[in-house]
C-alpha positions in Angstrom: -18.6 -1.0 9.1 -18.7 2.6 7.9 -21.9 4.5 8.0 -23.7 5.2 4.7 -23.1 8.9 5.3 -19.3 8.3 5.1 -19.5 6.2 2.0 -21.8 8.7 0.3 -19.4 11.6 1.2 -16.5 9.6 -0.4 -18.5 8.9 -3.5 -19.7 12.5 -3.8 -16.0 13.8 -3.6 -14.7 11.6 -6.2 -15.8 13.8 -9.0 -12.7 15.7 -9.9 -12.7 19.4 -10.7 -12.1 20.5 -14.2 -8.4 20.8 -15.4 -5.5 18.8 -16.5 -2.8 16.9 -14.7 0.8 17.7 -14.8 3.0 15.3 -16.8 5.2 15.0 -13.6 2.4 13.1 -12.0 1.7 10.8 -15.0 5.0 9.5 -16.2 8.5 8.6 -15.2 11.6 8.5 -17.2 12.9 5.2 -18.5 16.0 4.1 -16.7 15.5 6.7 -13.8 14.5 4.6 -10.9 15.2 3.6 -7.4 17.3 0.6 -6.5 16.9 -1.7 -3.5 19.8 -2.3 -1.2 20.2 -5.1 1.2 22.9 -6.1 3.8 23.6 -8.3 6.9 24.9 -6.7 10.1 24.9 -6.7 13.9 23.2 -4.4 16.5 25.0 -4.2 19.8 24.4 -2.5 23.1 21.0 -4.1 23.8 20.0 -4.4 27.4 19.9 -8.2 27.4 17.2 -8.3 24.7 19.4 -9.7 21.9 19.7 -13.1 20.4 19.9 -16.3 22.6 22.1 -19.3 22.1 19.5 -20.8 19.6 20.6 -18.1 17.1 24.0 -19.5 16.3 24.8 -17.2 13.3 24.8 -14.1 15.5 27.6 -15.6 17.7 29.5 -16.7 14.6 29.2 -13.1 13.2 30.3 -11.6 16.5 33.5 -14.0 16.6 34.2 -13.2 13.0 34.1 -9.4 13.7 36.3 -9.8 16.8 38.8 -11.9 14.9 39.2 -9.2 12.3 40.0 -6.8 15.3 42.7 -9.2 16.6 40.6 -10.9 19.2 40.3 -14.8 18.7 37.5 -16.6 20.5 35.4 -19.6 19.7 31.6 -19.1 18.8 30.6 -21.8 21.2 32.5 -20.2 24.1 30.7 -16.9 24.1 27.2 -16.1 25.3 26.3 -12.4 24.7 22.6 -11.3 25.0 23.3 -7.7 24.0 23.8 -8.5 20.3 21.4 -9.1 17.6 21.7 -10.3 14.0 19.8 -8.1 11.6 19.0 -7.6 8.1 19.5 -3.9 6.8 17.7 -2.6 3.8 17.8 0.7 2.1 16.4 2.5 -1.1 19.1 4.1 -3.4 17.6 7.0 -5.1 18.4 7.9 -8.8 21.3 10.0 -9.5 22.7 9.5 -5.9 26.3 10.4 -5.8 29.0 9.3 -3.3 28.6 11.0 0.0 24.7 11.2 -0.2 23.1 10.1 3.1 20.1 7.7 3.0 17.8 6.2 5.6 18.1 2.4 6.4 15.7 0.0 8.0 16.9 -2.6 10.5 14.9 -5.8 11.2 16.0 -8.6 13.6 16.3 -12.1 12.0 17.0 -14.1 15.1 15.0 -14.4 18.4 16.0 -10.9 19.7 12.9 -9.3 21.5 13.9 -5.7 21.3 16.3 -3.4 19.4 15.7 -0.4 21.5 18.8 1.5 22.3 20.9 -0.6 20.0 23.8 0.5 17.7 24.1 -0.8 14.2 27.8 -1.6 13.3 29.4 -0.9 10.0 27.3 -2.8 7.4 27.9 -3.1 3.6 24.7 -2.6 1.5 24.7 -4.4 -1.9 22.5 -4.0 -4.9 21.1 -6.7 -7.2 24.4 -6.9 -9.0 26.3 -7.7 -6.0 28.1 -4.5 -5.7 28.4 -2.4 -2.5 26.6 0.9 -3.1 26.5 2.2 0.5 27.7 1.4 4.2 25.5 1.9 7.1 26.2 2.5 10.9 24.5 4.4 13.6 22.0 4.3 16.5 18.7 2.4 15.8 15.4 4.3 16.4 12.5 1.8 17.1 8.9 2.8 16.8 7.8 0.6 19.7 8.9 -0.8 23.1 8.5 -3.6 25.6 7.8 -3.0 29.3 7.5 -5.5 32.0 8.6 -9.0 32.4 7.2 -12.5 31.6 3.3 -12.6 31.8 3.1 -8.9 32.9 4.9 -7.4 29.9 3.4 -5.0 27.5 4.4 -4.6 23.8 3.7 -1.5 21.8 4.1 -1.7 17.8 7.1 -3.7 16.6 10.3 -3.1 18.7 12.2 -5.6 16.7 12.2 -3.3 13.6 13.9 0.2 13.6 15.3 2.8 11.3 18.7 4.6 11.3 17.9 8.0 9.9 20.7 9.2 7.5 22.5 6.2 8.6 24.0 5.0 5.2 26.5 6.9 3.1 26.5 6.1 -0.6 29.9 5.0 -1.7 29.1 4.2 -5.5 27.1 6.2 -7.9 23.6 4.8 -8.6 23.1 3.0 -11.8 20.9 5.4 -13.5 20.6 6.0 -17.4 21.5 9.6 -18.1 19.1 11.4 -20.7 20.6 11.8 -24.0 19.0 12.6 -27.5 16.1 10.5 -26.8 14.0 10.0 -23.7 11.2 7.5 -23.0 8.3 8.5 -20.8 6.7 5.5 -18.8 3.1 5.9 -17.9 2.4 4.9 -14.3 -0.9 3.6 -15.5 -0.9 2.3 -19.0 -3.6 3.8 -21.2 -3.6 4.3 -25.0 -5.8 7.5 -24.9 -3.6 9.0 -22.3 -0.4 8.0 -24.2 -1.7 9.6 -27.4 -2.7 12.9 -25.6 0.8 13.1 -24.0 2.5 12.8 -27.3 0.2 15.6 -28.8 0.9 17.8 -25.8 4.6 17.4 -26.3 4.4 18.0 -30.0 2.4 21.2 -29.6 5.2 22.5 -27.3 8.1 21.2 -29.0 7.4 20.1 -32.6 9.7 22.0 -35.2 9.1 22.3 -38.9 6.3 19.8 -39.0 8.6 17.1 -37.5 6.9 15.6 -34.4 9.0 15.5 -31.3 7.0 12.6 -29.6 5.2 9.5 -30.5 3.3 7.0 -28.5 4.9 3.6 -28.8 2.4 1.8 -26.9 -0.1 2.2 -24.0 2.7 2.5 -21.5 5.6 4.3 -23.3 5.9 7.6 -25.2 9.3 8.3 -27.1 10.4 12.0 -27.1 13.2 13.4 -29.2 15.2 16.0 -27.4 14.9 19.4 -29.5 18.1 20.8 -30.8 17.5 23.9 -28.6 18.1 21.7 -25.7 21.1 19.4 -26.9 23.4 19.3 -23.9 20.6 20.5 -21.6 18.6 17.4 -21.0 17.8 18.3 -17.5 16.3 21.6 -18.6 14.2 19.8 -21.3 12.9 17.3 -18.8 11.9 20.1 -16.4 9.9 21.6 -19.3 8.2 18.4 -20.0 7.2 17.9 -16.3 5.3 21.2 -16.4 3.1 20.2 -19.3 -0.6 19.4 -18.6 -2.6 16.5 -20.0 -6.1 15.6 -19.7 -6.0 12.0 -18.6 -8.4 9.1 -19.5 -9.4 6.5 -17.1 -11.4 3.4 -17.5 -14.7 3.3 -15.6 -14.2 1.2 -12.5 -16.1 0.5 -9.2 -13.9 -0.8 -6.3 -15.7 -2.5 -3.4 -14.2 -3.6 -0.1 -16.7 -6.0 1.4 -14.6 -6.3 4.7 -15.1 -2.6 5.5 -18.1 -1.8 3.5 -16.2 0.8 1.4 -17.2 1.7 -2.2 -15.3 3.9 -4.5 -16.7 4.9 -7.9 -15.4 7.3 -10.6 -17.4 9.9 -12.3 -17.2 7.9 -15.6 -19.4 5.2 -14.3 -22.9 5.0 -16.1 -25.9 3.1 -15.3 -28.2 1.7 -18.1 -32.1 2.0 -17.7 -32.8 -0.4 -14.9 -35.2 -0.8 -11.9 -33.9 -2.1 -8.6 -36.1 -3.8 -6.0 -34.4 -4.7 -2.9 -35.8 -6.0 0.4 -34.9 -8.1 3.4 -36.5 -11.1 5.0 -35.5 -11.7 8.7 -36.2 -14.9 10.6 -35.5 -14.8 14.3 -35.6 -18.0 16.5 -35.4 -17.5 20.3 -35.4 -20.2 23.0 -36.4 -19.6 26.5 -36.0 -22.1 29.4 -38.8 -22.4 32.0 -38.2 -24.3 35.2 -41.2 -26.5 36.4 -41.1 -27.0 40.2 -43.2 -29.9 41.7 -45.4 -29.3 44.7 -44.0 -29.8 48.2 -43.7 -33.5 49.4 -44.6 -34.7 46.0 -42.6 -37.6 44.1 -42.0 -35.2 41.2 -38.7 -33.6 40.2 -37.6 -30.3 38.9 -37.7 -30.0 35.2 -36.2 -27.5 32.7 -38.6 -27.0 29.8 -37.5 -25.2 26.7 -39.9 -22.8 25.0 -39.0 -22.0 21.4 -40.4 -18.9 19.7 -40.2 -18.1 16.0 -40.6 -14.6 14.7 -40.6 -13.7 11.0 -40.2 -10.1 9.8 -40.1 -9.1 6.1 -39.3 -5.5 5.2 -41.1 -3.7 2.5 -39.4 -3.9 -0.9 -37.5 -0.7 -1.8 -37.9 0.4 -5.4 -35.4 2.5 -7.2 -35.7 3.5 -10.9 -32.8 4.9 -12.9 -33.3 6.5 -16.3 -31.0 6.5 -19.3 -27.4 7.8 -18.6 -27.9 7.9 -14.8 -24.7 9.1 -13.0 -23.0 8.0 -9.8 -24.5 10.9 -7.9 -28.0 10.0 -9.0 -27.4 6.3 -8.0 -26.0 7.3 -4.5 -28.9 9.8 -3.8 -31.6 7.1 -5.0 -30.1 4.5 -2.8 -29.7 6.9 0.1 -33.3 7.9 -0.2 -34.5 4.3 0.4 -32.2 3.8 3.5 -29.7 1.5 1.9 -26.6 0.6 3.9 -23.3 0.0 2.5 -23.8 -3.8 2.4 -27.0 -3.2 0.5 -25.1 -1.0 -2.0 -22.5 -3.6 -2.6 -25.2 -6.3 -3.2 -27.0 -4.0 -5.6 -23.7 -3.2 -7.6 -22.9 -6.9 -7.9 -26.5 -7.5 -9.3 -26.3 -4.5 -11.7 -23.1 -5.8 -13.1 -24.6 -9.3 -13.4 -27.6 -7.9 -15.3 -25.3 -5.8 -17.6 -26.6 -2.5 -16.4 -23.4 -1.3 -14.8 -21.1 0.2 -17.5 -17.9 -0.3 -15.6 -15.5 -2.8 -14.2 -16.3 -4.0 -10.9 -13.3 -4.9 -8.7 -13.7 -6.5 -5.3 -10.7 -6.3 -3.0 
Protein backbone atom coordinates (compact mmCIF):
# COMPACT_ATOMS: atom_id res chain seq x y z
CA UNK A 1 0.00 0.00 0.00
CA UNK A 2 1.33 3.39 -0.88
CA UNK A 3 2.39 5.71 1.85
CA UNK A 4 0.21 8.66 2.74
CA UNK A 5 2.98 11.00 1.63
CA UNK A 6 2.80 9.56 -1.90
CA UNK A 7 -0.97 9.88 -2.03
CA UNK A 8 -0.84 13.45 -0.75
CA UNK A 9 1.73 14.32 -3.40
CA UNK A 10 -0.57 12.96 -6.08
CA UNK A 11 -3.50 14.94 -4.74
CA UNK A 12 -1.52 18.14 -4.42
CA UNK A 13 -0.20 17.86 -7.96
CA UNK A 14 -3.60 17.50 -9.52
CA UNK A 15 -4.51 21.17 -9.49
CA UNK A 16 -3.59 22.16 -13.06
CA UNK A 17 -1.92 25.39 -13.90
CA UNK A 18 -3.98 28.10 -15.48
CA UNK A 19 -4.37 28.01 -19.26
CA UNK A 20 -6.39 26.36 -21.96
CA UNK A 21 -6.06 23.06 -23.79
CA UNK A 22 -5.40 22.73 -27.48
CA UNK A 23 -8.31 21.50 -29.55
CA UNK A 24 -6.02 18.77 -30.85
CA UNK A 25 -6.06 17.07 -27.44
CA UNK A 26 -9.83 17.39 -26.98
CA UNK A 27 -11.39 16.20 -30.23
CA UNK A 28 -10.95 13.91 -33.19
CA UNK A 29 -12.43 14.13 -36.68
CA UNK A 30 -15.46 12.01 -37.42
CA UNK A 31 -14.50 9.31 -39.90
CA UNK A 32 -10.77 9.71 -39.29
CA UNK A 33 -9.98 6.65 -37.23
CA UNK A 34 -7.75 3.62 -36.93
CA UNK A 35 -8.87 0.22 -38.19
CA UNK A 36 -8.06 -3.17 -36.69
CA UNK A 37 -6.57 -5.87 -38.92
CA UNK A 38 -6.27 -9.59 -38.22
CA UNK A 39 -4.83 -12.60 -39.96
CA UNK A 40 -3.79 -16.22 -39.50
CA UNK A 41 -0.25 -17.32 -40.26
CA UNK A 42 2.67 -19.60 -39.51
CA UNK A 43 5.92 -18.95 -37.68
CA UNK A 44 8.76 -21.25 -38.73
CA UNK A 45 12.37 -21.71 -37.70
CA UNK A 46 11.69 -22.40 -34.03
CA UNK A 47 14.21 -24.52 -32.13
CA UNK A 48 11.83 -27.33 -31.25
CA UNK A 49 9.47 -25.03 -29.33
CA UNK A 50 6.64 -25.08 -31.88
CA UNK A 51 3.25 -26.80 -31.84
CA UNK A 52 2.93 -30.45 -30.90
CA UNK A 53 0.75 -33.08 -32.58
CA UNK A 54 -2.22 -32.03 -30.43
CA UNK A 55 -2.46 -28.83 -32.49
CA UNK A 56 -3.74 -30.34 -35.72
CA UNK A 57 -4.45 -27.10 -37.57
CA UNK A 58 -0.78 -26.07 -37.66
CA UNK A 59 0.09 -29.30 -39.52
CA UNK A 60 -2.84 -28.77 -41.89
CA UNK A 61 -1.74 -25.20 -42.58
CA UNK A 62 1.80 -26.35 -43.28
CA UNK A 63 0.66 -29.04 -45.72
CA UNK A 64 -1.60 -26.54 -47.52
CA UNK A 65 1.35 -24.15 -47.84
CA UNK A 66 3.62 -26.89 -49.16
CA UNK A 67 0.95 -28.05 -51.63
CA UNK A 68 0.76 -24.55 -53.14
CA UNK A 69 4.53 -24.81 -53.66
CA UNK A 70 4.27 -28.18 -55.43
CA UNK A 71 5.01 -30.46 -52.46
CA UNK A 72 2.23 -32.94 -51.66
CA UNK A 73 2.22 -34.47 -48.18
CA UNK A 74 -0.53 -35.71 -45.86
CA UNK A 75 -1.05 -33.75 -42.57
CA UNK A 76 -0.91 -36.94 -40.48
CA UNK A 77 2.39 -37.94 -42.07
CA UNK A 78 4.40 -34.96 -40.83
CA UNK A 79 5.60 -34.02 -37.38
CA UNK A 80 7.35 -30.66 -37.31
CA UNK A 81 8.10 -29.02 -33.95
CA UNK A 82 9.71 -25.96 -35.51
CA UNK A 83 6.38 -24.50 -36.73
CA UNK A 84 3.71 -22.64 -34.76
CA UNK A 85 0.27 -21.42 -35.80
CA UNK A 86 -0.23 -17.78 -34.83
CA UNK A 87 -2.77 -14.99 -34.98
CA UNK A 88 -1.40 -11.77 -36.44
CA UNK A 89 -2.93 -8.38 -35.57
CA UNK A 90 -2.12 -4.83 -36.63
CA UNK A 91 -3.56 -1.32 -36.52
CA UNK A 92 -4.15 0.42 -39.85
CA UNK A 93 -3.68 4.17 -39.27
CA UNK A 94 -5.96 6.69 -41.00
CA UNK A 95 -4.90 7.92 -44.45
CA UNK A 96 -2.47 4.99 -44.81
CA UNK A 97 -1.49 4.53 -48.46
CA UNK A 98 -0.17 1.46 -50.29
CA UNK A 99 3.46 0.93 -49.41
CA UNK A 100 3.18 2.25 -45.85
CA UNK A 101 4.93 0.06 -43.25
CA UNK A 102 3.13 -0.83 -40.00
CA UNK A 103 4.01 -2.98 -36.99
CA UNK A 104 2.30 -6.31 -36.37
CA UNK A 105 1.81 -8.41 -33.24
CA UNK A 106 2.12 -12.20 -33.38
CA UNK A 107 0.58 -14.52 -30.77
CA UNK A 108 0.65 -18.32 -30.63
CA UNK A 109 -2.75 -20.02 -30.67
CA UNK A 110 -1.55 -23.62 -30.28
CA UNK A 111 0.68 -25.23 -27.67
CA UNK A 112 3.94 -23.67 -28.84
CA UNK A 113 6.08 -22.73 -25.87
CA UNK A 114 8.33 -20.08 -27.41
CA UNK A 115 8.35 -17.96 -30.59
CA UNK A 116 11.89 -16.69 -30.06
CA UNK A 117 13.95 -16.70 -33.26
CA UNK A 118 10.96 -17.52 -35.45
CA UNK A 119 10.11 -16.15 -38.90
CA UNK A 120 6.56 -15.13 -39.77
CA UNK A 121 5.61 -16.32 -43.25
CA UNK A 122 3.60 -14.20 -45.68
CA UNK A 123 0.26 -13.49 -43.96
CA UNK A 124 -2.74 -11.56 -45.26
CA UNK A 125 -4.29 -9.07 -42.84
CA UNK A 126 -7.98 -8.39 -43.25
CA UNK A 127 -10.30 -5.70 -41.93
CA UNK A 128 -13.83 -6.00 -40.55
CA UNK A 129 -15.18 -5.94 -44.12
CA UNK A 130 -13.15 -9.02 -45.10
CA UNK A 131 -10.87 -7.14 -47.48
CA UNK A 132 -7.09 -7.60 -47.41
CA UNK A 133 -5.46 -4.30 -46.42
CA UNK A 134 -1.90 -5.43 -45.66
CA UNK A 135 0.46 -8.39 -45.86
CA UNK A 136 2.96 -9.25 -43.15
CA UNK A 137 6.24 -11.17 -43.10
CA UNK A 138 9.47 -11.00 -41.15
CA UNK A 139 11.42 -12.12 -38.06
CA UNK A 140 9.54 -12.19 -34.75
CA UNK A 141 10.98 -10.24 -31.83
CA UNK A 142 9.83 -11.52 -28.43
CA UNK A 143 10.02 -9.61 -25.17
CA UNK A 144 10.79 -12.72 -23.11
CA UNK A 145 12.58 -16.03 -23.18
CA UNK A 146 12.59 -19.55 -21.74
CA UNK A 147 15.80 -21.05 -20.32
CA UNK A 148 16.37 -24.55 -18.98
CA UNK A 149 14.38 -27.77 -19.27
CA UNK A 150 11.49 -29.42 -17.45
CA UNK A 151 11.42 -28.53 -13.75
CA UNK A 152 14.55 -26.36 -13.92
CA UNK A 153 13.26 -23.97 -16.60
CA UNK A 154 12.84 -20.24 -16.11
CA UNK A 155 10.36 -18.13 -18.09
CA UNK A 156 10.64 -14.35 -18.39
CA UNK A 157 7.66 -12.29 -19.63
CA UNK A 158 5.55 -13.89 -22.40
CA UNK A 159 7.68 -15.61 -25.07
CA UNK A 160 4.56 -16.80 -26.92
CA UNK A 161 3.78 -13.23 -28.04
CA UNK A 162 6.07 -11.12 -30.21
CA UNK A 163 6.20 -8.23 -32.65
CA UNK A 164 7.48 -7.71 -36.17
CA UNK A 165 8.54 -4.05 -36.41
CA UNK A 166 7.53 -2.60 -39.79
CA UNK A 167 6.60 -6.15 -40.69
CA UNK A 168 3.47 -5.39 -42.73
CA UNK A 169 3.08 -3.46 -45.97
CA UNK A 170 -0.22 -1.71 -46.68
CA UNK A 171 -1.73 -2.90 -49.97
CA UNK A 172 -5.07 -1.09 -49.92
CA UNK A 173 -5.80 2.54 -48.86
CA UNK A 174 -7.34 2.88 -45.42
CA UNK A 175 -11.13 3.48 -45.44
CA UNK A 176 -10.95 7.05 -44.16
CA UNK A 177 -13.49 9.83 -44.77
CA UNK A 178 -11.85 12.76 -46.52
CA UNK A 179 -12.75 16.20 -45.07
CA UNK A 180 -15.12 18.14 -47.36
CA UNK A 181 -17.21 21.26 -46.88
CA UNK A 182 -18.25 20.21 -43.38
CA UNK A 183 -16.31 18.47 -40.64
CA UNK A 184 -17.54 17.08 -37.36
CA UNK A 185 -15.42 17.20 -34.24
CA UNK A 186 -15.94 14.34 -31.80
CA UNK A 187 -15.11 15.09 -28.17
CA UNK A 188 -13.00 12.41 -26.52
CA UNK A 189 -14.95 13.06 -23.30
CA UNK A 190 -18.53 14.16 -23.90
CA UNK A 191 -19.46 17.35 -22.06
CA UNK A 192 -22.03 19.99 -22.99
CA UNK A 193 -20.06 22.90 -21.53
CA UNK A 194 -16.87 21.95 -23.35
CA UNK A 195 -18.76 21.41 -26.64
CA UNK A 196 -20.31 24.88 -26.43
CA UNK A 197 -16.92 26.45 -25.64
CA UNK A 198 -15.35 24.70 -28.63
CA UNK A 199 -18.06 26.05 -30.94
CA UNK A 200 -17.58 29.55 -29.51
CA UNK A 201 -13.81 29.38 -30.02
CA UNK A 202 -14.22 28.28 -33.64
CA UNK A 203 -16.76 31.04 -34.31
CA UNK A 204 -14.45 33.68 -32.87
CA UNK A 205 -11.76 32.57 -35.29
CA UNK A 206 -13.65 31.69 -38.46
CA UNK A 207 -17.15 33.27 -38.31
CA UNK A 208 -17.84 35.54 -41.31
CA UNK A 209 -20.55 38.21 -41.75
CA UNK A 210 -22.32 37.16 -38.60
CA UNK A 211 -22.85 33.61 -39.82
CA UNK A 212 -21.50 31.09 -37.30
CA UNK A 213 -19.01 28.53 -38.57
CA UNK A 214 -19.62 25.98 -35.82
CA UNK A 215 -22.42 24.72 -33.63
CA UNK A 216 -22.60 22.14 -30.88
CA UNK A 217 -24.92 19.33 -32.01
CA UNK A 218 -24.77 17.58 -28.64
CA UNK A 219 -22.37 16.88 -25.80
CA UNK A 220 -20.05 14.84 -28.03
CA UNK A 221 -20.20 16.40 -31.53
CA UNK A 222 -19.47 19.89 -32.86
CA UNK A 223 -20.28 20.57 -36.54
CA UNK A 224 -17.94 22.98 -38.32
CA UNK A 225 -18.43 24.55 -41.77
CA UNK A 226 -15.25 24.99 -43.77
CA UNK A 227 -14.87 28.72 -44.60
CA UNK A 228 -14.74 29.74 -48.25
CA UNK A 229 -11.13 30.85 -47.82
CA UNK A 230 -10.20 27.22 -47.10
CA UNK A 231 -12.28 25.52 -49.82
CA UNK A 232 -10.04 22.88 -51.38
CA UNK A 233 -7.59 23.25 -48.47
CA UNK A 234 -9.35 21.21 -45.82
CA UNK A 235 -6.08 19.93 -44.37
CA UNK A 236 -4.87 23.48 -43.71
CA UNK A 237 -8.20 24.37 -42.10
CA UNK A 238 -8.03 21.36 -39.78
CA UNK A 239 -4.47 22.32 -38.84
CA UNK A 240 -5.75 25.79 -37.89
CA UNK A 241 -8.53 24.21 -35.84
CA UNK A 242 -6.09 22.02 -33.91
CA UNK A 243 -4.16 25.10 -32.76
CA UNK A 244 -7.20 26.70 -31.11
CA UNK A 245 -7.26 26.61 -27.31
CA UNK A 246 -10.33 26.01 -25.17
CA UNK A 247 -10.97 26.07 -21.43
CA UNK A 248 -12.29 22.60 -20.69
CA UNK A 249 -14.94 21.75 -18.13
CA UNK A 250 -14.88 18.49 -16.21
CA UNK A 251 -17.32 17.11 -13.65
CA UNK A 252 -16.08 16.87 -10.08
CA UNK A 253 -14.99 13.30 -9.46
CA UNK A 254 -13.08 11.31 -6.87
CA UNK A 255 -11.52 8.03 -8.05
CA UNK A 256 -10.59 5.46 -5.40
CA UNK A 257 -8.62 2.25 -5.89
CA UNK A 258 -9.05 0.22 -2.72
CA UNK A 259 -6.62 -2.48 -3.86
CA UNK A 260 -3.66 -0.10 -3.97
CA UNK A 261 -4.87 2.62 -1.61
CA UNK A 262 -4.69 5.27 -4.36
CA UNK A 263 -6.99 8.28 -4.31
CA UNK A 264 -7.25 10.84 -7.12
CA UNK A 265 -9.36 13.99 -6.80
CA UNK A 266 -9.69 16.99 -9.09
CA UNK A 267 -9.58 20.60 -8.02
CA UNK A 268 -13.34 20.97 -8.62
CA UNK A 269 -14.16 18.81 -5.60
CA UNK A 270 -15.78 20.77 -2.78
CA UNK A 271 -16.67 19.71 0.74
CA UNK A 272 -19.76 20.95 2.53
CA UNK A 273 -19.51 22.02 6.21
CA UNK A 274 -18.95 18.80 8.11
CA UNK A 275 -17.19 17.37 11.15
CA UNK A 276 -15.29 14.09 10.84
CA UNK A 277 -14.70 11.84 13.87
CA UNK A 278 -12.48 8.87 13.07
CA UNK A 279 -10.95 6.33 15.44
CA UNK A 280 -9.90 2.69 15.59
CA UNK A 281 -10.67 -0.14 18.00
CA UNK A 282 -8.17 -2.99 18.01
CA UNK A 283 -8.84 -6.34 19.68
CA UNK A 284 -5.84 -8.71 19.89
CA UNK A 285 -6.13 -12.30 21.07
CA UNK A 286 -2.94 -14.30 21.72
CA UNK A 287 -2.67 -17.96 22.65
CA UNK A 288 0.51 -19.33 24.27
CA UNK A 289 1.06 -23.03 25.01
CA UNK A 290 2.73 -23.96 28.35
CA UNK A 291 4.10 -27.44 28.99
CA UNK A 292 3.30 -29.00 32.42
CA UNK A 293 5.92 -31.59 33.37
CA UNK A 294 5.11 -34.11 36.19
CA UNK A 295 7.68 -34.84 38.96
CA UNK A 296 10.15 -37.69 38.41
CA UNK A 297 8.83 -41.24 39.03
CA UNK A 298 5.27 -39.92 39.44
CA UNK A 299 2.31 -41.52 37.58
CA UNK A 300 1.44 -38.21 35.88
CA UNK A 301 1.92 -37.40 32.19
CA UNK A 302 3.19 -34.35 30.37
CA UNK A 303 0.39 -31.92 29.50
CA UNK A 304 0.26 -28.93 27.13
CA UNK A 305 -1.88 -26.15 28.64
CA UNK A 306 -3.06 -23.28 26.39
CA UNK A 307 -2.95 -19.83 27.97
CA UNK A 308 -5.19 -17.28 26.24
CA UNK A 309 -4.59 -13.55 26.60
CA UNK A 310 -6.96 -10.83 25.36
CA UNK A 311 -5.79 -7.27 24.78
CA UNK A 312 -7.99 -4.36 23.75
CA UNK A 313 -6.66 -1.09 22.45
CA UNK A 314 -8.79 1.82 21.32
CA UNK A 315 -7.13 4.80 19.67
CA UNK A 316 -8.28 8.26 20.52
CA UNK A 317 -10.81 9.66 18.07
CA UNK A 318 -9.33 12.10 15.59
CA UNK A 319 -11.45 15.14 14.92
CA UNK A 320 -11.43 17.16 11.67
CA UNK A 321 -13.67 20.17 11.04
CA UNK A 322 -14.12 21.53 7.50
CA UNK A 323 -15.69 24.91 6.85
CA UNK A 324 -17.92 26.08 4.01
CA UNK A 325 -16.28 25.68 0.57
CA UNK A 326 -13.37 23.57 1.77
CA UNK A 327 -11.03 22.48 -1.02
CA UNK A 328 -9.20 19.24 -1.70
CA UNK A 329 -5.95 20.72 -0.41
CA UNK A 330 -7.57 21.66 2.89
CA UNK A 331 -9.09 18.19 3.22
CA UNK A 332 -5.77 16.46 2.57
CA UNK A 333 -3.89 18.71 4.96
CA UNK A 334 -6.48 18.15 7.68
CA UNK A 335 -6.41 14.37 7.27
CA UNK A 336 -2.61 14.37 7.16
CA UNK A 337 -2.41 16.38 10.36
CA UNK A 338 -4.30 13.67 12.27
CA UNK A 339 -2.14 10.88 10.83
CA UNK A 340 -4.71 9.31 8.51
CA UNK A 341 -3.59 6.48 6.22
CA UNK A 342 -4.83 6.01 2.64
CA UNK A 343 -7.28 3.37 3.89
CA UNK A 344 -8.60 5.87 6.44
CA UNK A 345 -9.05 8.51 3.75
CA UNK A 346 -10.96 6.06 1.55
CA UNK A 347 -13.32 5.21 4.41
CA UNK A 348 -13.79 8.91 5.21
CA UNK A 349 -14.58 9.76 1.58
CA UNK A 350 -17.17 7.00 1.37
CA UNK A 351 -18.82 8.29 4.52
CA UNK A 352 -18.71 11.88 3.26
CA UNK A 353 -20.48 10.80 0.10
CA UNK A 354 -23.10 8.89 2.09
CA UNK A 355 -23.67 11.97 4.27
CA UNK A 356 -24.09 14.19 1.20
CA UNK A 357 -21.11 16.37 2.16
CA UNK A 358 -18.90 15.37 -0.78
CA UNK A 359 -19.98 17.43 -3.79
CA UNK A 360 -18.48 15.10 -6.37
CA UNK A 361 -18.99 11.73 -8.00
CA UNK A 362 -17.24 8.91 -6.11
CA UNK A 363 -15.93 6.16 -8.39
CA UNK A 364 -14.37 3.01 -6.95
CA UNK A 365 -12.19 0.97 -9.34
